[in-house]
C-alpha angles and dihedrals in degrees: 000000000000122000093247093057095044097048092040091057091044093052093047091050091052091047089055090052091054091049093047091053093039093242099124095091097032113106096235115181113231116195118187126181139159115255124222115244090253092053092045105049106356122220110337131190094233122052103203101086108128092242091057094049095050095251094116140020127213113232119200128198123194118203116168105312092334126104123197125187134188136178111235142162090208107061125172139169122247143172119178145090135305089249088062091048089055090055093061117117101236096190104051103022108073095178092046091049091059090049090051094049094047092047092046090051090052093050093046092049092047090053092047093244097122139018139208097048096144122067123247114248141215106347091007098095091054091048091047090053090053090049090050090052090054091046093051093046090051102040104024105028091139094057109095102163109066123184115200113202110199126027106266106163101203092049092045093051091048092050092047089059096042097087091245128117108256137193125180130201128195137172097215111102089211090065101037112103094012122125109237121179089343094307126105113233109232132207109273092211106043096035099044096099092045091052093049090052094046105042128079090196131022122203105202126189115241088226086084087081088065099046094041097241093111090094089066089066100046122095093011124147094249133065112266121198115191120210138193142041102287094073097047099110095032093052091053094048098040098037094239121163109252137167125195133155098188097121090061091062106025115126113205 
């Protein structure tokens, strides 16, 4: 699927939600801002999360009582209406795309149409990794070649100790080629096809919906399970498989 088709369908699905709940003409205030690392994930045991190393920023949108967060490398500030959010070009405007996704997540969470829109904090990432281990052992016990798309340290360490074969891809040049938890980080662009052919399950970060690479992991001949907060609203609207345990460990 091409980016234009994917984001076109996503925008139209969100527009229908606004129409269904009669929000399309309501002047809803959308406030987006970048969170500090402390606000975003608290004080964590490990210090190599992308948000702590300056590789990503967490953007938060507030709509009504709903909060929506996304990880992005293209943050921007915004105050306006949902009509303005719907006018964003999701294909060519990377910063605008993150604003759209965060705002959509906030609206969807406020309406009760999706969950896990706010990142777990402090010990949460370690607990989430343990939960993911249990989930994989229960639902995917027969999958022994796991591809991790997106460097998520707590998940990678868990997978490295799971007894499965693991490969990890990332787009950040600072990570590519580095040995992390005994596994060499591979180039997320050049090694994508190799990973898809090798893996019998791919765990893909939901942040791919912000950088546009999500379309590379749709309609592939291997099961893809998305994880994390960024994809919360998109997964609900586009019927994408997603797992996230953030609400168990979120601190207000």
